[in-house]
Steps between C-alpha positions, in 0.01 A plus 500: 500500500637841402507777758414847378651788692264795516648836590267686727738791518479611135404853607785517749750387238365760257525774766854386575600512135356847434623657823854364460514657153377836629727484805806413292441790263429730795829409670686572178322832451526627855862394547586749224288783641484477882811580704400277793456190287818574306701530823348183646600304191835659412699273734429190292765389250447518125337184368325430831181299445197545726202267477148523643287186493160388618544131587393236383316586178589865459748657262842636597578862417865578427680832542862540389720795586636657182651847461431589862125423499296183526347389171190284483575181303158338516386170640668275245865414485763291668638740756667399824384751758749646747206617711166323485174590673271196504145532631406182682169466317277684258273576795788684665590697189156623389442746792838660427440512126153655539610760752338360814841452664835667447813304418638592842189363675532178301864474610405549866225237470741249340295476181811459286854370515806706409781311333836674489683728740244630749665836570524600136165354397319731742589786265292328234205482740531871582513581129191286433322688779581830330374360169174405672471861612510603134250239383224543757288810575558707811196375693627142468852591610380602845365147553796325338786665686565603857729771364429585136819518290577847368452540129729778387440504129133572443570776251309457177819421307596221741146362496489501118841325485382241751176426315679498163759248618235299681304431183773508234514123451146420605346204325163344567528199729 
């Protein structure tokens, strides 16, 4: 008798896929524009690979440091991550991806595992927190963060650059 595996978490996997794409492009865009994010990520060596994964069925997002900024390389490819953030389940990743919890709150609640050097990987978490501050509206930030990260570059030029970079390689899922 053949067993058929039915995925009940199709919606969660879809959310994971879309949000990782948006988040990857947002990290690339904001690391060029925001001073805080740039300074958090400048200590990493060139060619450093950072991965973010929703285990077990989710995709892995890869960021590679090139020319002083992290570039989003998508969810496909054979990269060996120097630093890897692995959510323990899709149920643990969805509240973070939808903006119900911040990345720092998920870290404190042990919703994911950090692989790599702990001291240096915390800079990635702080940078992801700043990126969340760009992505979500102000009324949500008060619920997400105890202390909302400062966003220094909300000038129209910086916002246009961020949005332009965010959607430059956008393809329908």
